C-alpha positions, 0 to 999 in steps of 0.5 A: 320445738314444743307448741305452748298454750296460754291458759287463764282461768278467772271464773265466770269471766275468762276461761280458757282450758285443755279439753283433752291432750297430753300435756308435755310440760306445764308452768303456772305463771300466777294464780289464774294464768299457766302454760302448757306445752305439747310435743309435736304431733300431739293432738289437743283440745282448747276451749275458750269462753269469756263473758261480760255482764251482759253474758256470754262474749265467746264460746270457742272450741279448737281441736289442734295438732301441735306442729314440728319446727318448720311446719307450716301451721295456722295461727291461733290465739294464745297457741305458739307457734300455731297449730294444725287445726282439725276442728275449729267451732264457734257458738254455744250449740256447735261447741256443745255438740263438738263436746258430745262428740268427745264424751262419746268417744270417751264413753268407748275408753278410747282417749280422744287424743288418740282417735284418728285426726280425720275424725275431728275433721269430719265432726267440724265439717259435719256441725259447721254444714248444720249436720250430725257427725258419725260417732266414732266406734271402737270398730273405726278405732281398730281400723285406725290403729292398724292403718297407722301401724302400716303407714308411715 
């Protein structure tokens, strides 16, 4: 069973898009809508933004883990059947800070979907509390890869 995400792009009104993640399947539904699917265990980031004539109504970033069949999960709008939540932020200042954390990871040549899931939880906790998150470094990534290799 794959986790599916419904995406919409109506320029300047509704923008739901994947910031990172390995898409297993993509289906174009209309000019503005598509559906993407992720394999169980895949980590991905969903950005949700919308506005009306008065300005921004919603700014959200969710970093999620696709679930296996029968696994417990949280309900997330536009995500079916749901996902494990690693980071969930709303409000542009926090979303922007989290996107900067993603950019820092990418600046080291590390794919954000390969980062230790605990790092995204750390970023969520620090930004929610109003603190700067610690950067994810190549040394931390090397330690994660070694830990993952020996942990079932």
